[in-house]
N, C-alpha and C positions, 0 to 999 in steps of 0.2 A: 296499580292501574285501576281506574274507576270502572264500576259496573255500568253497562249500558242501561239507559232508562227504558223501562218496559213500555211497550206500545199497547195501550188499552183502548178498547172501542166503547162507544156509547151503547149501553144495554148489556155490557159484559158482567157476569157474575164474578165477584171477588170476595176474598175473606181477609179480614184484618189480622196481621201477624204481630203487631206491636201496638202499645198504648193501652189505655183503659178499656178500649173496645175490642181487645184481642179475642179472636174467634168469631166475631160478628160478621154476618154476610151482608153485602151491599150490592147495588147495581151502580155502574158507572154512569153518571149524569153528563160529565164532560171531562176531557183531559186537555190540559193546556200547560205546556212547558214542563216544569218539574213538579206539578201538582195535579191531583185528580180529585174531582168533586163527586161524592158518593151520596146516595139516598137509599132508604129502606121502606119508605111509606108509612112508618110508624113515628119514630122520633125525628128522623131525618127526612125532611121534605125539601123541594127545590129552593125554597126561601132560606133555609138554614142547612144547606148541604154540607157534609163533612169534607173538609179539605185535608188531603192526606198525601204523603210522599209515596209514589208508586213502589219504592223499594220495600215498603212496609205492608205490601199486599201480596196475597197469593192469588194468581189469576186462574181462571177456569176457562175451558174451551167453549163453555155455554154462553150464548148471546141471545137476548130477547129482541127480535126485530120489531115486535109490536111496541115495546118500550122505547126503542130507538126512534121509531117513526113518530110516536107521540111526544117524545122529548124534543125532537127537532121542530115539530109543529108548535110546541109550547103549550100543549093542552094536557099536561099530566095531572091526574087526580090521585090522591093517596090510595084509593082502592085499586086503581090500575097498577100502581107501583107494587103494592102488596101482592096482587094476583100474579104479576110477572115474576116477582121474587120467589113466591111459593112454587110456581110452576117449574122454574129453573132448579130449585132445591130438590123437588120431587124427581126431576129428570136426572139430576146428579146422583141421587140415592139409587135410582133404578140402574144407572150405568155401573155403579159400584157393586151392585148385587148380581149383575150378569156374570155368569161363569163361575159363581160360587158353587161349591159342592153342597148339596142339601144336607148331607150327613154332618159336615162341618158347621153348617148353620144351626142344626139341631143341637149339637154339642155346645155351641156358643150361648144358646138360650138356657142351658141347664145351670 
């Protein structure tokens, strides 16, 4: 039985699970059919967005509404993409650290 295609949204934070870019974080520029186009504001800009199969992506619950609005308006700048990506990555890190025991964190740094 085939897996259902993931429904990704414009501005959603995703991580590549396969390919030479494994582990790289991107923002979804657009999703159409069985392909998703990704940007990061560094190497991948809208003109050369990375086309990827959604099955090869780990989706996040985090979505940048600022990025989505600018993408739909068609006025994305590289610095805007980088800022949105960095903000989402910082938020993801904060959410992962919430609820951690400070003693466990101290031991992990030893």
